N, C-alpha and C positions, 0 to 999 in steps of 0.2 A: 504494500500500500504506500502511495506517495505521501511523504511527510507534509503536514500542513505548513511547515516552515517554507516550503517552496511556493506557497500560494499567498504569501503575506502581502498586504497592502500597507504601505507606509503612510501614516496619517499626517505627520509633521514633515514639512518640506526639507529635503536633504538631511533627514534624520531617521534612524531606525529604532529610536527609543520607544515608539508607540506603533505597534503592529496589529493589524486587523486581519482575522481569518474568518470569512463569512460562512464557511461550512465545516467548522471543526467537528460538529455533531451532525449526523444524518437527521433528516426531518423526523423519522420514526423514533430515533433515540431521544431527540430533544423533547418531543411531545410526551414520551413515556416518563422521562426524568421529571418534566414539569408536573405531570399529574401526581407522580409518587411523592415528590418533595412538597408540593402544595398540601397534600393530605398528611404526610408523615412527620414533618419537622415541627418542633415545639416553638412556633412563632410567638414572639413577645414584642410588646411595644414599650420601649424604655424612655425615661425622661432625658432631656438634654438641657444644658445651661447655655442660653444665648442672650446677649445684651442685658445681662443682669437678671434675667427671668428664667424660671424653670418651666419647661413645657414638654409634651410628649413628642418624640420623634415622629415625623410624618411618613412613617413606613414601619413594617414589622421586621424583626431580625431574628436570626438563630446563629449561634457560634459553635462550631464543631472543630475537632482536631485531636491531636495526640493528648494523652492523659496529662492533666495539670496545666496545660498551656493557658495563659491569661493574656488579655488584650485590653488596653485602656485607651479610650478616646472620648472626647467631650465630657470628661469627668465621670465616665461610666466604665467600670471594670467588669469584663466578662470572663467567666471560667468555662473552658470548652467542654461541651458534651462530647461523648465518643463519636466515632465515625459512623454515620448512617451508611447503609450498604450502597445506596445510589451515589452519595458523595465519594465513597471509596472507589467506585468504578471510574468516576470522572478523574479523581486524583491519579489513578493508575494510568489512564489514557494520557494525561498531561506528562507524567514521568516518562512514559514510553516515547512520546514525541519530542520532548524538549530536555530530557535528562534533568528535570528539576524535581526536587523532593519537597513538595509543599507539605507542611505539617499542620495546617489549619485552613479553615475557610469561613468567611463571614458571608452568610446568606441574607439577602435583603428581599423582602416581599413588598412590591408596590401594588397596592390593591386596585388602584385605578389611577387616572391622570392627576388626581389631587394629592396623591402621595408623591414625595419629591426628596431631593437631596441637595442642600445648598452648596455654594462654592467652598471647596476645601482641597487640601492635598493630603495624601496618605503618608505622612512623615513622622508618625509616632516612633519613639525610641526603640520599641520592641522590633520594629521592622528593619533596623539597621540602615546603613548608608546605601543609597541607590537600590532601594528594594525592588524586587520583581513581583508583580502582582498579575495573576491570570484571571481575567474577568469574563465569565461565561453568562450569556443571556438566554433565558427561557421564557416562553409565553409571548405576550404582545411586544412589538418593537417599541423602543423609546429612544429619544435623541440624547446623546451625551455631548455636552458642550465643554470646550477647553478655552482658557484664557491665560495669557502669559502673566506671570506675577509682576514683572517690572513694567509692563505696558498692557493694560486691560483692553486696549483697542485691537491688540493682536489676538484674534480668536479663530477657532475652528470647531467643527462639530461633526458627529457621525451618528447615523441611525444604526443602533445595535439590533440586528435581526436575531430571531430565535435560532439557537444552535451555533451562534457565532462566538468567537473568542477574541478578546482585546488583551494584548500583552503589553503591560506598562513596565518599563525598565529604564536603566540608565539615569538620566537627569530629569525624567518626567516629573517626579514629585517635587524636586528641588526648583524647577523652573516654571511649572504649570499648576493651575487649579482646574478642577472639573466639577460639573454639577448635572443633575437631572432636574429640569424645571417642571413646574406644574403645567398641565395642559388639559383643556376641555375636550380634546379630540380622542382621548383614550378612556375607555370605560371598562376594560378588562385587566386582569392582573399580569404582572411581570415578575419573574424571579431572577435575581442577579447573584451569581456565586463568585466571590472574590477570593481566590486561593492565594495564601500568603505563607511566607516563611518567617516564623516568629523566633527571635533569638533570645536566649535566657539572659 
């Protein structure tokens, strides 16, 4: 089978830090994973501190990985649940194709277009310098926007199709922020799986 690395689309001009593979999972695989994970994961809505106020995050999340792995972001500390069988299958596929041993995954459930994720970078200390994050999309397509930290007028975006993989690496988190904006056009759920390597 041809490696998806041979089918990469570079999102940033003259830069391979942000690579998109639109058919990492077959349609049947993507749909089955979507249905299973939607039903099986212990989806939770956690609080977030923003602008001096505490509110619920506008999406549901589930944190899975190797035993004892913790992840802290936005003043919330998550302790990983064990590997769900479906997540384990995708982890294995990533390892086979990219020789990357991801030890955790943050799953996000966007219930409809009113669920969102604000501008941010995944630069928490547990991820180390120049983290590699593999982001897999299931369910309805949503648009992921990027803007350069030093000049917010420099922007790009990509529609993340079901079964696709976005590989963020190099200086992506150091130089760029990303978001999923609210939209009235989307009325069905999307699951986003962000596989990560957490360092002790």
